[in-house]
C-alpha positions in Angstrom: -15.2 6.6 19.7 -16.1 10.2 18.9 -12.8 10.8 17.1 -13.3 7.7 15.0 -16.9 8.8 14.1 -15.7 12.2 13.0 -12.8 10.7 11.0 -15.1 8.2 9.1 -17.6 11.0 8.4 -14.8 13.1 7.0 -13.5 10.3 4.8 -17.0 9.7 3.4 -17.3 13.4 2.6 -13.9 13.5 1.0 -14.6 10.4 -1.0 -17.9 11.8 -2.4 -15.9 14.7 -3.9 -13.6 12.5 -6.1 -14.3 12.2 -9.8 -12.8 10.0 -12.5 -10.6 12.9 -13.6 -9.5 14.1 -10.2 -8.8 10.6 -8.8 -6.9 9.2 -11.8 -4.7 10.5 -14.5 -6.9 9.6 -17.5 -5.4 8.5 -20.8 -7.2 9.8 -23.9 -7.5 7.5 -26.9 -10.0 7.6 -29.8 -12.3 10.0 -27.9 -12.6 7.7 -24.9 -10.8 8.1 -21.6 -9.1 5.3 -19.8 -8.1 5.4 -16.2 -4.4 6.1 -15.6 -2.3 5.9 -12.4 -3.8 7.0 -9.1 -3.3 10.6 -8.0 -1.6 10.9 -4.6 -4.8 12.3 -3.1 -6.9 9.3 -4.3 -4.3 6.8 -3.3 -4.1 8.3 0.2 -7.9 8.3 0.6 -8.2 4.7 -0.5 -5.5 3.6 1.8 -6.9 5.5 4.8 -10.4 4.3 4.2 -9.3 0.6 4.0 -7.1 1.0 7.0 -9.8 2.5 9.3 -12.4 0.0 8.3 -10.1 -2.9 9.0 -8.9 -1.4 12.2 -12.4 -0.9 13.6 -14.4 -3.9 12.3 -13.9 -7.7 12.5 -12.7 -9.6 9.5 -16.1 -11.2 9.1 -18.0 -7.9 9.0 -19.6 -6.6 5.8 -17.5 -3.5 5.9 -14.2 -5.4 5.9 -15.5 -7.8 3.3 -16.3 -4.8 1.1 -12.8 -3.5 1.3 -11.5 -6.9 0.1 -13.9 -6.7 -2.8 -12.7 -3.2 -3.6 -9.1 -4.4 -3.8 -10.1 -6.5 -6.8 -11.5 -3.6 -8.8 -8.9 -2.4 -11.3 -9.3 1.2 -12.5 -6.1 1.7 -14.5 -6.7 0.9 -18.1 -10.5 0.8 -17.7 -13.3 3.2 -18.3 -14.9 5.4 -15.6 -17.5 2.7 -14.6 -14.8 0.8 -12.7 -13.7 4.0 -10.9 -17.4 4.6 -9.9 -17.7 1.0 -8.7 -14.6 1.2 -6.6 -15.6 4.6 -5.1 -19.1 3.4 -4.3 -17.8 0.1 -2.7 -15.4 1.9 -0.4 -17.9 4.6 0.6 -20.5 1.8 1.4 -17.8 0.1 3.5 -17.2 3.4 5.4 -20.9 3.9 6.0 -21.3 0.4 7.4 -18.3 0.9 9.6 -19.8 4.2 10.8 -23.0 2.4 11.8 -21.0 -0.2 13.7 -19.0 2.4 15.6 -22.2 4.4 16.5 -24.5 1.4 17.4 -22.7 -2.0 16.9 -26.1 -3.7 16.8 -24.6 -6.7 15.0 -21.4 -7.1 17.1 -19.1 -6.1 14.2 -16.6 -4.0 16.0 -13.1 -5.5 16.4 -12.4 -6.4 20.0 -9.7 -4.4 21.8 -6.3 -6.1 22.0 -3.3 -5.5 24.3 -1.1 -2.6 23.3 2.0 -5.0 23.6 1.2 -6.2 20.1 1.0 -2.8 18.5 3.0 -1.9 15.5 4.9 0.7 17.4 6.5 -2.0 19.6 6.9 -4.7 17.0 10.4 -6.0 16.0 8.9 -7.4 12.8 9.9 -5.7 9.5 7.9 -6.4 6.3 9.8 -6.7 3.0 7.7 -5.7 0.0 9.3 -7.0 -3.1 9.0 -7.7 -6.8 11.0 -10.2 -8.9 14.5 -9.1 -7.8 15.3 -12.2 -5.6 18.9 -11.1 -5.0 18.0 -7.8 -3.5 15.1 -9.3 -1.5 17.5 -11.9 0.0 20.1 -9.2 0.8 17.5 -7.1 2.7 16.1 -10.1 4.5 19.7 -11.0 5.6 20.4 -7.4 6.7 17.3 -7.3 8.9 18.4 -10.5 10.6 21.9 -9.0 11.1 20.6 -5.9 13.0 18.5 -8.1 15.3 15.0 -7.7 13.8 12.6 -10.2 12.3 12.0 -10.0 8.5 8.6 -10.8 7.2 8.6 -12.0 3.6 5.1 -13.0 2.7 5.8 -16.1 0.5 7.8 -17.6 3.4 4.9 -17.5 5.8 2.4 -20.4 6.1 -0.9 -19.9 4.2 -3.2 -21.3 6.9 -6.0 -21.6 4.4 -6.1 -17.8 3.9 -6.6 -16.0 0.6 -3.6 -13.9 -0.6 -5.1 -10.6 0.7 -6.1 -12.3 4.0 -2.6 -13.6 4.4 -1.1 -10.2 3.6 -3.4 -8.5 6.2 -2.5 -11.2 8.8 1.2 -10.6 8.5 1.2 -6.9 8.1 1.2 -6.2 11.9 4.8 -5.0 11.8 6.7 -2.0 13.1 8.5 -1.1 9.9 8.5 -1.9 6.1 11.1 -1.9 3.4 9.7 -1.4 -0.1 11.9 -2.7 -2.9 11.2 -0.8 -6.2 12.9 -2.8 -8.9 12.5 -2.6 -12.7 10.3 -5.7 -13.1 7.7 -4.4 -15.6 7.9 -2.3 -18.8 5.1 0.1 -19.6 4.2 2.7 -22.2 1.1 5.0 -22.5 -2.0 3.4 -23.9 -2.2 6.2 -26.4 0.9 4.7 -28.0 -0.6 1.3 -28.4 -0.7 1.4 -32.2 2.7 3.2 -32.5 5.8 1.2 -33.7 8.1 0.1 -30.9 10.7 2.7 -31.7 8.2 5.5 -31.1 6.9 4.3 -27.8 8.0 5.9 -24.5 8.9 2.9 -22.4 9.4 3.1 -18.6 10.6 0.4 -16.2 8.2 0.1 -13.3 7.8 -1.9 -10.1 5.1 -4.6 -9.9 1.5 -3.4 -9.2 1.3 -5.3 -6.0 4.5 -3.5 -4.8 2.9 -0.1 -5.4 -0.3 -1.1 -3.6 1.6 -2.5 -0.6 3.8 0.7 -0.6 0.7 2.8 -0.1 -0.8 0.4 2.4 2.2 0.6 4.7 2.6 4.4 4.4 -1.0 4.7 5.5 -0.7 2.1 8.3 2.7 2.9 9.7 3.4 6.5 8.7 6.1 7.8 6.4 8.8 7.6 9.0 8.4 3.8 9.2 8.6 3.0 5.5 11.9 3.0 3.6 11.9 2.6 -0.1 15.0 1.0 -1.7 15.1 1.5 -5.5 17.3 0.7 -8.4 18.4 3.3 -10.9 16.3 2.4 -14.0 13.0 2.1 -12.2 10.5 5.0 -12.4 9.3 5.7 -8.8 5.7 6.7 -8.1 5.1 10.3 -8.9 4.2 13.1 -6.5 5.1 11.1 -3.3 7.6 13.6 -1.8 8.5 13.4 1.9 9.1 9.6 1.8 12.5 8.0 2.4 14.0 6.8 -0.9 17.5 5.2 -1.0 19.2 4.3 -4.3 20.9 0.9 -4.4 24.0 0.9 -6.5 25.9 -2.3 -6.8 24.7 -3.9 -3.5 22.8 -3.1 -0.4 26.1 -2.5 1.4 26.3 1.0 -0.1 23.2 2.1 1.9 23.6 -0.1 5.1 24.8 2.8 7.4 22.1 5.1 6.0 19.4 2.5 6.5 20.5 1.9 10.1 20.2 5.6 10.8 16.5 5.5 9.5 15.8 2.5 11.8 17.2 4.3 14.8 15.2 7.4 13.9 12.1 5.2 13.9 12.8 4.1 17.5 14.8 0.9 17.1 17.9 0.3 19.3 20.3 -0.9 16.6 23.8 -1.9 17.6 26.4 -3.1 15.1 
């Protein structure tokens, strides 16, 4: 556990250094700053912090429950108080997790499981999607055709779980496809009072898609996440080194390329 202790301590130290302006891209309006999109560094820290807490502690532990609470705190479009609340919540979760790893006085550590169920060996592939039903269905069918098991969240039984609990339960996969499709339209808050023709509009993926994108990059690593995007959507900024594949008319245009990525990730794909 010594390596976990050092990692948690490092995450706590890194988290303390973040400020409103270094974690977000603030949007200035009327002398007040609103939170903008996450910087890559802040997104990575949040994802890693949540992942290590949930890997090491039971679902019922205070540390894991705090990460669930943190996921409900929205910083984009809000003042700095929401950022400070989110930062403090995640640091507290890390501190409780550290205490559990060092002492486990309350039996909060997650029990070890067989390595046969690890993500590295799983033939399950998660499909992160927005509102483009046709592309989602095409990807789901493709995964079936190459002999793997697609996991589409809304097709799985709820089992009395909340949405985030359900997502966590079914995220034990070996690979993830993230579908960035132009579902939302956005413009800078500073242009809120401008006429429509003077606003700078961008097509963006749904917020849940961006969150799940970061979650799986942190959980699986960059080589096990493939992002499929359509031309008009604006991809997340400053996320180089990830696999992006542009979908033209249909998924068929990238099928061979996608199979190469799956093989590189360790899957024995034969077609």
